[in-house]
C-alpha positions in Angstrom: -21.7 12.7 -82.3 -20.5 16.1 -81.2 -16.6 16.3 -80.4 -16.2 19.1 -78.5 -12.5 20.1 -77.7 -11.1 20.4 -73.9 -8.6 22.8 -73.0 -5.4 20.5 -72.4 -5.5 21.0 -68.9 -8.9 19.6 -68.4 -8.0 16.7 -70.5 -5.3 15.7 -68.4 -7.2 16.3 -65.5 -9.9 13.4 -66.8 -7.5 11.0 -67.7 -5.8 11.4 -64.1 -9.4 10.8 -62.5 -9.7 8.1 -64.9 -6.7 6.2 -64.1 -7.4 7.0 -60.6 -11.1 5.4 -60.6 -9.7 2.7 -62.3 -6.7 1.9 -60.1 -9.4 2.4 -57.3 -11.7 -0.1 -58.8 -9.0 -2.6 -59.3 -7.8 -2.6 -55.6 -11.4 -3.3 -54.5 -12.0 -6.1 -56.7 -8.6 -7.6 -55.6 -9.4 -7.2 -51.6 -12.8 -8.9 -52.5 -11.1 -12.7 -52.2 -9.0 -11.8 -49.0 -12.7 -10.4 -47.8 -14.1 -13.6 -48.5 -11.6 -15.7 -46.9 -12.0 -13.6 -43.7 -15.7 -14.4 -43.7 -14.7 -17.9 -44.1 -12.3 -18.0 -41.3 -15.2 -16.6 -38.5 -17.4 -19.2 -39.9 -15.3 -21.8 -39.1 -14.1 -20.3 -35.9 -17.7 -19.9 -34.9 -18.6 -23.1 -35.7 -15.5 -24.7 -33.5 -16.5 -22.2 -30.6 -20.2 -24.0 -30.8 -19.0 -27.3 -31.0 -15.2 -28.1 -30.2 -14.3 -25.5 -27.6 -15.5 -27.6 -24.7 -12.5 -29.9 -25.5 -10.2 -27.8 -27.7 -8.2 -24.7 -27.8 -9.5 -22.8 -31.0 -7.1 -20.0 -30.6 -3.4 -19.5 -30.5 -2.7 -19.2 -26.9 -5.0 -21.1 -24.4 -4.4 -24.6 -23.5 -7.2 -27.1 -24.4 -9.8 -27.7 -21.7 -9.5 -31.3 -22.1 -5.4 -32.6 -21.8 -5.8 -35.0 -24.5 -7.6 -32.7 -26.9 -5.0 -31.0 -29.1 -5.3 -27.2 -30.1 -6.4 -26.4 -33.1 -3.6 -24.3 -33.9 -1.4 -27.5 -33.6 -3.1 -29.2 -36.2 -1.1 -28.5 -39.3 2.0 -29.3 -38.1 0.6 -32.8 -37.7 -0.4 -32.8 -41.1 -2.3 -31.2 -43.8 -5.7 -29.6 -42.5 -7.1 -30.0 -46.1 -7.1 -33.6 -45.8 -9.9 -33.5 -43.1 -12.5 -32.1 -45.9 -13.5 -35.6 -47.0 -14.1 -36.9 -43.4 -15.9 -33.9 -41.9 -18.2 -34.2 -45.0 -18.9 -37.6 -44.5 -18.8 -38.0 -41.0 -16.1 -37.2 -38.7 -15.4 -39.7 -35.7 -12.9 -40.6 -33.7 -12.0 -43.4 -31.0 -12.4 -41.1 -28.5 -15.8 -41.4 -26.7 -16.6 -38.3 -25.8 -16.0 -36.8 -29.0 -19.3 -36.3 -31.3 -19.5 -37.0 -35.0 -20.1 -34.2 -37.0 -21.1 -34.0 -40.7 -20.7 -30.9 -42.5 -22.4 -29.5 -45.4 -19.4 -28.4 -48.3 -19.7 -24.7 -47.1 -19.1 -25.7 -43.1 -16.1 -27.8 -44.2 -14.6 -24.9 -46.3 -15.0 -22.7 -43.5 -13.7 -24.9 -41.0 -10.7 -25.9 -43.1 -10.2 -22.3 -43.6 -10.1 -21.5 -39.6 -7.7 -24.2 -39.3 -5.5 -22.8 -42.0 -5.4 -19.8 -40.5 -2.9 -21.5 -37.8 -0.3 -21.7 -40.3 
């Protein structure tokens, strides 16, 4: 093992660069869950667009195409949207005859719930 004596200014620059690198890496790692959440919301919205938007409003502003269909942006005001998870996974059906039954896989459930929670 060879130990090299560095001038004090060089040593100081190395320490500053190392601290900067560690801070940058920790900021990137900290943002990964948020990025994953954004992707989950996007996938949930894509599902809603493909399967629900014929009747329900799936955005923050427009009315539902079917007046009796609640806009998704209001669901969290009626009950915790997390409670829909089991129903979505087991097969969501309602008394409304025109609403199709959906059975989502666990990832789809998580994505759809993330999408609904994005309105809170």
